[in-house]
Backbone as CSV, one residue per row, in Angstrom:
resi,resn,N_x,N_y,N_z,CA_x,CA_y,CA_z,C_x,C_y,C_z
1,MET,123.864,129.763,93.835,122.703,130.474,94.369,121.614,130.525,93.312
2,VAL,120.405,130.106,93.672,119.283,130.131,92.743,118.585,131.475,92.854
3,SER,118.331,132.105,91.729,117.676,133.410,91.744,116.243,133.271,92.222
4,THR,115.656,134.414,92.641,114.269,134.397,93.111,113.336,133.927,92.017
5,ALA,113.576,134.393,90.790,112.707,134.009,89.681,112.758,132.518,89.432
6,MET,113.960,131.936,89.492,114.106,130.514,89.234,113.617,129.669,90.387
7,SER,113.382,130.293,91.554,112.923,129.548,92.720,111.409,129.427,92.769
8,ARG,110.715,130.178,91.935,109.258,130.134,91.965,108.747,128.801,91.434
9,PRO,107.664,128.269,92.032,107.124,126.998,91.553,106.711,127.090,90.084
10,ILE,106.933,126.015,89.357,106.452,125.917,88.001,104.928,125.915,88.040
11,HIS,104.297,126.530,87.051,102.836,126.618,87.022,102.223,125.225,87.153
12,ARG,101.289,125.064,88.039,100.806,123.749,88.396,99.739,123.197,87.451
13,ARG,98.960,124.043,86.794,97.826,123.544,86.026,97.916,123.975,84.572
14,ARG,97.925,122.970,83.688,97.811,123.226,82.268,96.842,122.197,81.732
15,THR,95.793,122.649,81.081,94.702,121.747,80.692,95.177,120.652,79.749
16,ASP,96.209,120.938,78.924,96.683,119.931,77.976,97.699,118.988,78.581
17,GLN,98.129,119.240,79.834,99.144,118.411,80.465,98.748,118.038,81.891
18,ALA,97.472,117.727,82.084,97.011,117.332,83.409,97.633,115.993,83.782
19,PRO,97.939,115.776,85.058,98.553,114.513,85.481,97.633,113.321,85.258
20,ASN,98.215,112.213,84.894,97.481,110.975,84.645,97.795,110.002,85.769
21,ARG,96.795,109.709,86.603,97.025,108.831,87.758,97.433,107.421,87.328
22,ALA,96.941,106.977,86.168,97.272,105.632,85.696,98.761,105.480,85.436
23,HIS,99.425,106.573,85.104,100.862,106.536,84.845,101.683,106.907,86.075
24,GLY,101.023,107.111,87.218,101.751,107.441,88.438,102.430,108.794,88.378
25,GLN,101.807,109.758,87.686,102.444,111.049,87.462,102.288,111.996,88.653
26,HIS,103.409,112.468,89.156,103.471,113.536,90.151,104.554,114.485,89.663
27,PHE,104.129,115.611,89.104,105.069,116.521,88.453,105.835,117.347,89.480
28,LEU,107.142,117.394,89.316,107.987,118.254,90.144,107.711,119.709,89.771
29,VAL,107.489,120.561,90.774,107.124,121.953,90.481,108.079,122.965,91.091
30,GLN,109.169,122.507,91.694,110.129,123.431,92.286,111.439,123.411,91.500
31,PRO,111.759,124.507,90.793,112.986,124.540,89.997,114.261,124.285,90.798
32,HIS,114.331,124.765,92.029,115.579,124.584,92.762,115.836,123.115,93.082
33,ILE,114.778,122.314,93.231,114.956,120.876,93.421,115.448,120.240,92.120
34,ALA,114.855,120.653,91.005,115.289,120.135,89.704,116.758,120.450,89.464
35,SER,117.157,121.662,89.783,118.546,122.068,89.597,119.474,121.229,90.464
36,ARG,119.079,120.994,91.700,119.913,120.208,92.616,120.083,118.777,92.112
37,ILE,119.013,118.182,91.584,119.072,116.815,91.056,120.042,116.737,89.874
38,VAL,119.913,117.683,88.951,120.763,117.665,87.761,122.224,117.904,88.137
39,GLU,122.469,118.762,89.107,123.846,118.990,89.559,124.504,117.702,90.038
40,ARG,123.719,116.837,90.693,124.281,115.591,91.240,124.680,114.602,90.141
41,ALA,124.208,114.823,88.920,124.539,113.913,87.829,125.960,114.119,87.309
42,LEU,126.572,115.260,87.625,127.949,115.557,87.206,128.114,115.354,85.696
43,LEU,127.260,115.995,84.923,127.231,115.778,83.481,128.443,116.378,82.781
44,GLY,128.931,115.653,81.773,130.064,116.109,80.980,129.770,116.000,79.502
45,PRO,130.654,116.504,78.653,130.394,116.578,77.216,130.308,115.225,76.515
46,ASP,130.791,114.159,77.134,130.732,112.830,76.515,129.519,112.022,76.955
47,ASP,128.731,112.553,77.878,127.641,111.778,78.465,126.399,111.729,77.573
48,GLU,125.807,110.540,77.539,124.473,110.377,76.971,123.520,110.254,78.158
49,VAL,122.526,111.112,78.208,121.643,111.197,79.372,120.259,110.672,79.011
50,ILE,119.704,109.843,79.895,118.350,109.328,79.723,117.485,109.866,80.846
51,GLU,116.351,110.434,80.480,115.353,110.821,81.470,114.093,110.009,81.205
52,ILE,113.650,109.280,82.207,112.469,108.423,82.090,111.292,109.135,82.754
53,GLY,110.232,109.337,82.005,109.070,110.032,82.531,109.321,111.498,82.767
54,PRO,109.749,112.256,81.747,110.052,113.682,81.943,108.842,114.547,82.251
55,GLY,107.642,114.064,81.933,106.440,114.823,82.263,106.402,116.181,81.597
56,ARG,106.282,117.219,82.396,106.240,118.584,81.877,107.620,119.189,81.660
57,GLY,108.655,118.441,81.991,109.997,118.896,81.666,110.711,119.715,82.715
58,ALA,110.348,119.568,83.990,111.022,120.328,85.050,112.513,119.989,85.112
59,LEU,112.830,118.690,85.090,114.232,118.277,85.055,114.831,118.506,83.669
60,THR,114.032,118.265,82.653,114.514,118.365,81.273,115.084,119.742,80.975
61,GLU,114.447,120.765,81.510,114.901,122.131,81.266,116.357,122.310,81.679
62,TYR,116.714,121.744,82.821,118.085,121.856,83.311,119.018,120.881,82.594
63,LEU,118.521,119.703,82.263,119.339,118.738,81.535,119.715,119.272,80.158
64,ALA,118.779,119.958,79.511,119.031,120.500,78.175,120.049,121.632,78.201
65,ARG,120.207,122.281,79.347,121.194,123.360,79.469,122.597,122.826,79.724
66,ALA,122.693,121.568,80.116,123.989,120.985,80.448,124.787,120.712,79.167
67,VAL,126.029,120.305,79.355,126.939,120.130,78.220,126.926,118.696,77.691
68,ALA,125.939,117.907,78.062,125.893,116.507,77.647,125.805,116.367,76.131
69,ARG,126.356,115.253,75.628,126.378,114.992,74.192,124.988,114.721,73.633
70,ARG,124.157,113.983,74.391,122.836,113.603,73.908,121.892,113.486,75.093
71,LEU,120.633,113.859,74.880,119.599,113.754,75.906,118.425,112.990,75.314
72,VAL,118.084,111.854,75.932,116.994,111.007,75.465,115.861,111.071,76.484
73,LEU,114.679,111.482,76.034,113.511,111.596,76.896,112.535,110.481,76.536
74,VAL,112.213,109.628,77.512,111.284,108.523,77.281,109.999,108.822,78.036
75,GLU,108.931,109.113,77.300,107.669,109.539,77.905,106.527,108.665,77.398
76,ILE,105.807,108.050,78.330,104.712,107.149,77.980,103.436,107.886,77.575
77,ASP,103.284,109.117,78.044,102.072,109.908,77.806,102.197,110.644,76.469
78,LEU,101.300,110.349,75.531,101.375,110.930,74.190,101.283,112.447,74.217
79,ARG,100.415,112.995,75.074,100.274,114.460,75.150,101.581,115.107,75.580
80,LEU,102.181,114.551,76.603,103.416,115.127,77.136,104.577,114.939,76.172
81,ALA,104.646,113.763,75.519,105.709,113.533,74.541,105.607,114.542,73.399
82,GLY,104.388,114.814,72.951,104.197,115.795,71.882,104.639,117.183,72.287
83,ALA,104.299,117.557,73.526,104.685,118.882,74.016,106.210,119.004,74.124
84,LEU,106.866,117.935,74.547,108.333,117.958,74.667,109.002,118.036,73.303
85,LYS,108.454,117.321,72.330,109.014,117.388,70.977,108.935,118.805,70.428
86,ALA,107.798,119.459,70.665,107.655,120.830,70.181,108.592,121.780,70.921
87,ARG,108.724,121.571,72.203,109.531,122.457,73.045,111.014,122.397,72.705
88,PHE,111.505,121.201,72.354,112.940,121.037,72.091,113.222,120.731,70.616
89,ALA,112.333,121.157,69.752,112.470,120.877,68.320,113.744,121.459,67.736
90,ASP,114.225,122.546,68.293,115.414,123.207,67.742,116.722,122.720,68.343
91,ASP,116.648,121.767,69.249,117.859,121.243,69.886,118.120,119.843,69.346
92,ASP,119.100,119.702,68.463,119.345,118.404,67.825,119.985,117.390,68.767
93,ARG,120.344,117.800,69.976,120.872,116.845,70.959,119.755,116.098,71.670
94,VAL,118.519,116.594,71.582,117.397,116.039,72.337,116.568,115.103,71.457
95,THR,116.393,113.870,71.944,115.538,112.889,71.273,114.382,112.538,72.200
96,VAL,113.162,112.680,71.710,111.976,112.344,72.496,111.398,111.039,71.966
97,ILE,111.259,110.057,72.858,110.697,108.755,72.498,109.363,108.593,73.212
98,HIS,108.298,108.427,72.425,106.999,108.139,73.031,106.868,106.632,73.194
99,GLY,106.835,106.159,74.421,106.718,104.730,74.666,106.915,104.396,76.121
100,ASP,106.655,103.151,76.446,106.815,102.630,77.799,108.258,102.150,77.954
101,PHE,108.983,102.753,78.866,110.387,102.374,79.067,110.533,100.879,79.295
102,LEU,109.585,100.271,79.996,109.682,98.855,80.323,109.441,97.959,79.111
103,ALA,108.901,98.513,78.037,108.613,97.718,76.846,109.585,97.979,75.706
104,LEU,110.330,99.066,75.775,111.257,99.426,74.703,112.533,98.592,74.770
105,ARG,113.119,98.317,73.610,114.400,97.619,73.568,115.530,98.583,73.918
106,ARG,116.587,98.023,74.475,117.723,98.853,74.864,118.242,99.659,73.677
107,GLU,118.288,99.018,72.502,118.813,99.677,71.310,117.968,100.865,70.875
108,GLU,116.700,100.877,71.268,115.827,101.997,70.922,116.091,103.220,71.794
109,ILE,116.773,103.021,72.907,116.976,104.102,73.870,118.431,104.554,73.901
110,ILE,119.337,103.594,74.055,120.754,103.919,74.236,121.480,103.909,72.899
111,GLY,122.196,104.996,72.641,123.000,105.073,71.440,124.421,104.646,71.703
112,ARG,125.128,105.451,72.492,126.538,105.160,72.776,126.854,105.568,74.212
113,PRO,127.400,104.653,75.013,127.800,105.011,76.379,129.018,105.932,76.350
114,PRO,129.340,106.587,77.478,128.773,106.385,78.818,127.384,107.002,78.962
115,VAL,126.558,106.326,79.759,125.174,106.732,79.967,124.961,107.165,81.410
116,LYS,124.217,108.235,81.579,123.748,108.644,82.900,122.221,108.753,82.855
117,VAL,121.589,108.339,83.941,120.130,108.351,84.010,119.712,109.326,85.099
118,VAL,118.884,110.282,84.736,118.415,111.302,85.678,116.904,111.374,85.551
119,SER,116.176,110.988,86.602,114.723,110.879,86.455,113.985,111.026,87.774
120,ASN,112.819,111.653,87.675,111.790,111.581,88.710,110.904,110.423,88.275
121,LEU,111.160,109.238,88.804,110.520,108.033,88.291,109.028,107.995,88.620
122,PRO,108.211,107.474,87.697,106.791,107.268,88.012,106.663,106.386,89.249
123,PHE,105.884,106.821,90.218,105.828,106.114,91.491,105.358,104.671,91.342
124,ASN,104.452,104.409,90.387,103.858,103.072,90.308,104.718,102.067,89.545
125,SER,105.827,102.490,88.969,106.679,101.544,88.230,108.164,101.741,88.533
126,ALA,108.473,102.479,89.580,109.870,102.842,89.862,110.757,101.630,90.115
127,THR,110.287,100.659,90.899,111.146,99.509,91.207,111.358,98.631,89.978
128,ALA,110.346,98.508,89.132,110.504,97.742,87.897,111.502,98.431,86.968
129,ILE,111.462,99.749,86.925,112.416,100.502,86.101,113.828,100.324,86.634
130,LEU,113.996,100.381,87.953,115.315,100.180,88.545,115.854,98.796,88.206
131,GLU,115.005,97.799,88.263,115.448,96.434,87.939,115.926,96.365,86.490
132,ARG,115.208,97.011,85.583,115.620,96.980,84.174,116.934,97.735,83.978
133,LEU,117.069,98.851,84.634,118.321,99.598,84.538,119.495,98.772,85.053
134,SER,119.231,97.932,86.037,120.299,97.090,86.585,120.829,96.119,85.542
135,HIS,119.971,95.687,84.623,120.426,94.800,83.552,121.345,95.541,82.578
136,TRP,121.272,96.860,82.571,122.084,97.686,81.667,123.264,98.332,82.388
137,ARG,123.570,97.812,83.571,124.571,98.440,84.437,125.910,98.665,83.756
138,SER,126.303,97.759,82.874,127.619,97.870,82.243,127.738,99.112,81.362
139,LEU,126.607,99.701,80.976,126.615,100.889,80.119,126.428,102.182,80.905
140,ILE,126.027,102.057,82.167,125.633,103.220,82.966,126.725,103.564,83.963
141,VAL,127.100,104.830,84.026,128.158,105.254,84.945,127.618,106.007,86.163
142,ARG,126.369,106.473,86.089,125.813,107.213,87.227,124.304,107.350,87.034
143,MET,123.565,107.306,88.152,122.119,107.516,88.099,121.708,108.423,89.255
144,VAL,120.816,109.340,88.955,120.211,110.182,89.987,118.708,110.011,89.823
145,LEU,118.107,109.262,90.745,116.718,108.842,90.594,115.896,109.230,91.814
146,MET,114.654,109.631,91.553,113.745,109.986,92.645,112.675,108.907,92.788
147,PHE,112.468,108.485,94.044,111.501,107.456,94.402,110.596,107.978,95.520
148,GLN,109.489,107.267,95.766,108.770,107.494,97.013,109.745,107.225,98.162
149,ARG,109.619,107.998,99.221,110.629,107.929,100.273,110.767,106.534,100.882
150,GLU,109.637,105.857,101.145,109.747,104.545,101.774,110.390,103.518,100.836
151,VAL,110.212,103.680,99.536,110.884,102.802,98.573,112.391,103.079,98.591
152,ALA,112.745,104.350,98.592,114.168,104.718,98.644,114.820,104.188,99.912
153,GLU,114.105,104.237,101.033,114.658,103.731,102.284,114.925,102.236,102.202
154,ARG,114.047,101.504,101.508,114.271,100.064,101.338,115.452,99.814,100.406
155,ILE,115.566,100.609,99.363,116.662,100.428,98.415,118.013,100.579,99.104
156,ARG,118.156,101.567,99.973,119.459,101.856,100.575,119.643,101.233,101.956
157,ALA,118.704,100.404,102.374,118.781,99.807,103.706,119.944,98.818,103.813
158,ARG,120.474,98.710,104.998,121.561,97.792,105.296,121.017,96.572,106.051
159,PRO,121.743,95.444,106.032,121.278,94.252,106.741,120.985,94.530,108.214
160,ALA,119.980,93.807,108.720,119.582,93.874,110.129,118.968,95.215,110.520
161,THR,118.496,95.990,109.540,117.731,97.202,109.824,116.304,96.970,109.344
162,PRO,115.307,97.635,109.960,113.900,97.347,109.622,113.544,97.420,108.139
163,PRO,114.059,98.391,107.347,113.621,98.438,105.943,114.274,97.395,105.040
164,TYR,115.294,96.687,105.536,116.069,95.781,104.690,115.199,94.663,104.138
165,CYS,115.286,94.443,102.815,114.431,93.474,102.149,115.122,92.989,100.890
166,ALA,114.405,92.221,100.081,114.992,91.715,98.840,115.455,92.852,97.945
167,LEU,114.674,93.923,97.869,115.049,95.064,97.040,116.380,95.654,97.480
168,SER,116.626,95.703,98.771,117.891,96.219,99.299,119.063,95.388,98.810
169,ALA,118.955,94.068,98.967,120.051,93.176,98.600,120.254,93.132,97.084
170,LEU,119.153,93.098,96.332,119.271,93.045,94.875,119.894,94.321,94.330
171,THR,119.546,95.453,94.922,120.151,96.711,94.490,121.636,96.730,94.808
172,ALA,122.016,96.241,95.981,123.415,96.251,96.397,124.293,95.362,95.511
173,LEU,123.694,94.407,94.821,124.455,93.589,93.877,125.016,94.427,92.732
174,ASN,124.296,95.505,92.406,124.634,96.278,91.216,125.076,97.715,91.472
175,TRP,124.584,98.322,92.555,124.763,99.759,92.737,125.224,100.104,94.146
176,ASN,126.012,101.166,94.235,126.336,101.797,95.509,125.530,103.076,95.625
177,VAL,124.906,103.286,96.763,124.195,104.540,97.010,125.209,105.541,97.561
178,GLU,125.538,106.537,96.765,126.562,107.506,97.151,125.994,108.681,97.932
179,GLU,124.729,108.980,97.721,124.122,110.143,98.378,122.619,109.987,98.323
180,HIS,121.927,110.616,99.250,120.466,110.651,99.190,119.972,111.908,99.884
181,PHE,118.850,112.437,99.406,118.234,113.574,100.087,116.727,113.561,99.882
182,ARG,116.051,114.080,100.873,114.590,114.046,100.911,113.990,115.194,100.106
183,VAL,112.841,114.926,99.449,112.086,115.948,98.729,110.654,115.921,99.272
184,PRO,110.253,116.909,100.069,108.918,116.907,100.661,107.802,116.887,99.612
185,ALA,106.670,116.325,99.997,105.546,116.125,99.076,105.038,117.426,98.461
186,GLY,105.210,118.541,99.154,104.730,119.817,98.643,105.441,120.303,97.400
187,ASN,106.503,119.620,96.985,107.239,120.006,95.782,106.673,119.388,94.512
188,PHE,105.516,118.698,94.632,104.928,118.008,93.488,103.480,118.435,93.261
189,PHE,103.040,118.275,92.013,101.625,118.410,91.675,101.229,117.232,90.784
190,PRO,100.152,116.499,91.136,99.419,116.655,92.386,100.277,116.222,93.573
191,ARG,99.965,116.755,94.725,100.750,116.442,95.915,100.537,114.985,96.306
192,PRO,101.611,114.174,96.360,101.462,112.781,96.785,101.213,112.695,98.286
193,LYS,100.833,111.513,98.744,100.563,111.313,100.160,101.843,111.174,100.971
194,VAL,102.947,110.911,100.303,104.218,110.698,101.004,105.301,111.558,100.367
195,ASP,106.382,111.771,101.113,107.531,112.485,100.573,108.283,111.598,99.576
196,ALA,109.175,112.227,98.848,110.041,111.506,97.925,111.479,111.568,98.426
197,GLU,112.340,110.816,97.773,113.761,110.843,98.116,114.578,110.600,96.852
198,VAL,115.640,111.361,96.721,116.542,111.225,95.583,117.732,110.360,95.994
199,LEU,118.064,109.389,95.153,119.228,108.535,95.378,120.231,108.761,94.261
200,VAL,121.492,108.912,94.631,122.584,108.978,93.662,123.259,107.606,93.670
201,LEU,123.208,106.928,92.528,123.682,105.550,92.431,124.840,105.444,91.448
202,ALA,125.858,104.687,91.835,126.988,104.402,90.956,127.145,102.888,90.870
203,PRO,127.533,102.349,89.706,127.686,100.895,89.584,128.799,100.384,90.489
204,VAL,128.623,99.169,90.992,129.657,98.576,91.830,130.940,98.461,91.021
205,SER,132.065,98.547,91.688,133.342,98.606,90.986,133.798,97.261,90.449
206,ARG,133.250,96.162,91.007,133.657,94.841,90.523,132.409,93.973,90.368
207,PRO,131.688,94.142,89.259,130.443,93.388,89.078,130.695,91.900,88.931
208,MET,129.672,91.114,89.239,129.767,89.663,89.136,129.492,89.229,87.701
209,GLU,129.912,88.013,87.394,129.583,87.424,86.097,128.074,87.173,86.043
210,PRO,127.476,87.184,84.831,126.015,87.009,84.717,125.486,85.764,85.412
211,GLU,126.201,84.629,85.291,125.744,83.392,85.928,125.753,83.530,87.449
212,GLN,126.774,84.189,87.958,126.853,84.404,89.400,125.736,85.319,89.873
213,ALA,125.533,86.417,89.154,124.498,87.376,89.539,123.122,86.726,89.502
214,GLN,122.871,85.872,88.505,121.581,85.199,88.400,121.353,84.275,89.586
215,ALA,122.382,83.517,89.956,122.256,82.625,91.103,122.004,83.404,92.386
216,MET,122.728,84.499,92.557,122.540,85.335,93.746,121.128,85.908,93.784
217,SER,120.642,86.390,92.660,119.300,86.981,92.600,118.238,85.949,92.966
218,GLU,118.393,84.745,92.442,117.421,83.693,92.734,117.406,83.349,94.217
219,VAL,118.584,83.293,94.824,118.666,82.956,96.244,118.075,84.069,97.102
220,ILE,118.370,85.315,96.768,117.832,86.441,97.531,116.308,86.446,97.467
221,ARG,115.764,86.264,96.275,114.301,86.255,96.122,113.687,85.088,96.878
222,ALA,114.331,83.920,96.821,113.799,82.751,97.518,113.782,82.961,99.026
223,CYS,114.839,83.545,99.547,114.918,83.776,100.995,113.851,84.765,101.460
224,PHE,113.632,85.828,100.708,112.715,86.876,101.151,111.259,86.611,100.783
225,LEU,110.992,85.509,100.108,109.606,85.201,99.780,108.794,84.938,101.051
226,ASN,109.463,84.447,102.078,108.837,84.242,103.392,109.711,84.931,104.435
227,PRO,109.706,86.253,104.458,110.696,86.997,105.253,110.588,86.808,106.760
228,ARG,109.419,86.439,107.262,109.264,86.307,108.715,109.577,84.912,109.222
229,LYS,109.737,83.976,108.303,110.060,82.617,108.708,111.567,82.454,108.835
230,THR,111.965,81.423,109.552,113.389,81.118,109.591,113.832,80.715,108.191
231,LEU,115.107,80.849,107.931,115.611,80.475,106.611,115.386,78.991,106.327
232,ARG,115.523,78.161,107.341,115.300,76.726,107.154,113.870,76.453,106.677
233,SER,112.891,77.074,107.342,111.494,76.852,106.970,111.150,77.534,105.653
234,GLY,111.627,78.779,105.499,111.291,79.534,104.307,111.843,78.902,103.039
235,LEU,113.100,78.474,103.074,113.687,77.854,101.883,113.051,76.501,101.589
236,SER,112.690,75.767,102.621,112.019,74.486,102.424,110.704,74.688,101.672
237,MET,109.948,75.728,102.077,108.671,76.002,101.420,108.868,76.530,100.003
238,THR,109.772,77.484,99.851,109.955,78.132,98.549,110.553,77.199,97.515
239,LEU,111.584,76.454,97.922,112.284,75.573,96.984,111.685,74.171,96.929
240,LYS,110.692,73.926,97.811,110.031,72.620,97.860,111.049,71.493,98.086
241,ILE,111.850,71.705,99.111,112.835,70.702,99.506,112.610,70.363,100.973
242,PRO,113.068,69.181,101.436,112.905,68.838,102.859,113.615,69.846,103.756
243,ARG,113.057,70.060,104.933,113.687,70.988,105.882,115.093,70.531,106.227
244,SER,115.308,69.221,106.259,116.631,68.714,106.590,117.653,69.112,105.523
245,LEU,117.225,69.119,104.246,118.131,69.511,103.173,118.390,71.011,103.216
246,ALA,117.340,71.785,103.503,117.516,73.234,103.636,118.506,73.532,104.754
247,GLN,118.361,72.830,105.883,119.276,73.043,106.996,120.708,72.675,106.607
248,ALA,120.861,71.580,105.894,122.199,71.142,105.501,122.879,72.177,104.596
249,ARG,122.115,72.739,103.664,122.686,73.736,102.755,123.034,75.021,103.503
250,LEU,122.208,75.395,104.446,122.498,76.591,105.245,123.753,76.380,106.091
251,GLU,123.864,75.225,106.683,125.054,74.940,107.488,126.296,74.887,106.616
252,GLN,126.141,74.348,105.405,127.263,74.328,104.461,127.719,75.753,104.140
253,ALA,126.751,76.679,104.095,127.069,78.084,103.817,127.456,78.858,105.076
254,ARG,127.559,78.156,106.192,127.923,78.779,107.471,126.898,79.838,107.887
255,ILE,125.621,79.495,107.716,124.513,80.379,108.091,123.644,79.656,109.104
256,GLU,123.283,80.324,110.171,122.429,79.737,111.194,121.046,79.442,110.585
257,PRO,120.588,78.195,110.599,119.305,77.838,109.969,118.100,78.567,110.549
258,THR,118.187,79.022,111.794,117.055,79.718,112.402,117.115,81.236,112.191
259,ALA,118.104,81.700,111.448,118.191,83.141,111.156,117.070,83.540,110.201
260,ARG,116.781,84.840,110.167,115.811,85.391,109.230,116.548,86.025,108.048
261,PRO,115.884,86.122,106.890,116.541,86.682,105.701,117.153,88.062,105.928
262,ALA,116.477,88.905,106.712,116.950,90.278,106.889,118.270,90.355,107.650
263,GLN,118.711,89.230,108.219,119.983,89.228,108.945,121.179,88.965,108.025
264,LEU,120.917,88.591,106.780,121.991,88.177,105.890,122.537,89.344,105.072
265,ALA,123.862,89.395,104.963,124.533,90.352,104.088,124.800,89.678,102.742
266,LEU,125.309,90.452,101.788,125.540,89.904,100.452,126.465,88.696,100.470
267,GLU,127.505,88.748,101.294,128.428,87.620,101.326,127.746,86.346,101.824
268,ASP,126.753,86.489,102.721,125.992,85.323,103.175,125.171,84.731,102.031
269,PHE,124.489,85.604,101.277,123.720,85.122,100.134,124.639,84.481,99.100
270,GLY,125.849,85.000,98.980,126.803,84.422,98.049,127.178,82.996,98.422
271,ARG,127.473,82.776,99.699,127.824,81.414,100.139,126.625,80.480,99.981
272,LEU,125.421,81.000,100.236,124.222,80.175,100.099,123.974,79.816,98.635
273,ALA,124.251,80.738,97.730,124.120,80.448,96.297,125.073,79.329,95.896
274,CYS,126.262,79.355,96.452,127.228,78.273,96.190,126.681,76.928,96.671
275,ALA,126.132,76.948,97.884,125.643,75.705,98.478,124.423,75.159,97.740
276,LEU,123.534,76.045,97.300,122.287,75.615,96.673,122.444,75.319,95.184
277,HIS,123.255,76.120,94.494,123.332,76.011,93.033,124.687,75.521,92.531
278,GLY,125.669,75.426,93.411,126.969,74.974,92.985,127.709,75.957,92.103
279,VAL,127.293,77.223,92.139,127.946,78.248,91.329,129.126,78.802,92.103
280,GLU,130.281,78.782,91.488,131.458,79.315,92.145,131.447,80.835,92.067
281,LEU,131.413,81.470,93.226,131.428,82.930,93.266,132.861,83.393,93.475
282,LYS,133.425,83.976,92.437,134.834,84.367,92.491,135.055,85.649,93.286
283,GLY,133.967,86.314,93.589,134.097,87.547,94.390,132.844,88.374,94.281
284,LEU,132.389,88.862,95.406,131.248,89.754,95.412,131.708,91.135,94.976
285,PRO,130.758,92.026,94.626,131.154,93.398,94.309,132.051,93.970,95.384
286,ALA,133.082,94.668,94.967,134.092,95.140,95.911,133.519,96.055,96.977
287,ASP,132.439,96.737,96.664,131.870,97.693,97.599,130.696,97.134,98.390
288,ALA,130.467,95.818,98.313,129.319,95.228,98.988,129.450,95.345,100.491
């Protein structure tokens, strides 16, 4: 149960910490939402926690109270990074890094796994951040991430549903969506035009080898580059191969050449990767 005091919105305006639209900043202002997000991380004493874009520290406040071994805050905004350093100066478990998460080396952020990532991601770079985190999947045991709602819907979409796209399939290569919940736009300052959604992600239990994953990623991207065209036409255009060869490879993969990309599940993309690249796929993620 959240107390009345803890349920009050965080103060929305501070002249030294005004939101920066260039960084896609929408600050979470409801403590009970922050508490709920941190609870989903299931933090323990051995965990190293990364928060990307902590902003004014709505999530950070709860993360710092948890029993985690280390908390790493990566903040691109110099003003906000400075404020966080001052705020948590007495907590030797907290490390504040001023920099762009997408430009920093893994070694600059991660010390020792297991790693959990808990973040209200900047709206304008959330998918790029997710892609980078996917490259670090072997070190990460759990992620609780907030996205714009329509982005989250695409991430967790299943084949043959309207939101299903390349992002859906690429995410499914690496992560299982264990839970999701909506966060209305009124919980942020400035208020965004759309609601947000929190996704709880766990790494797939049987990841593919790097060569296999690369082949699968290339095939998924190639198929969805022309999502409204048939696979035969789309692959012919994207890969610059004759339509007859595209059809032959699709038939070899036991895929109907006139199907659309959104109809394919991971196992279909796997067979197509075999047909196109000759990569032997020993098994897709067990939870695909």
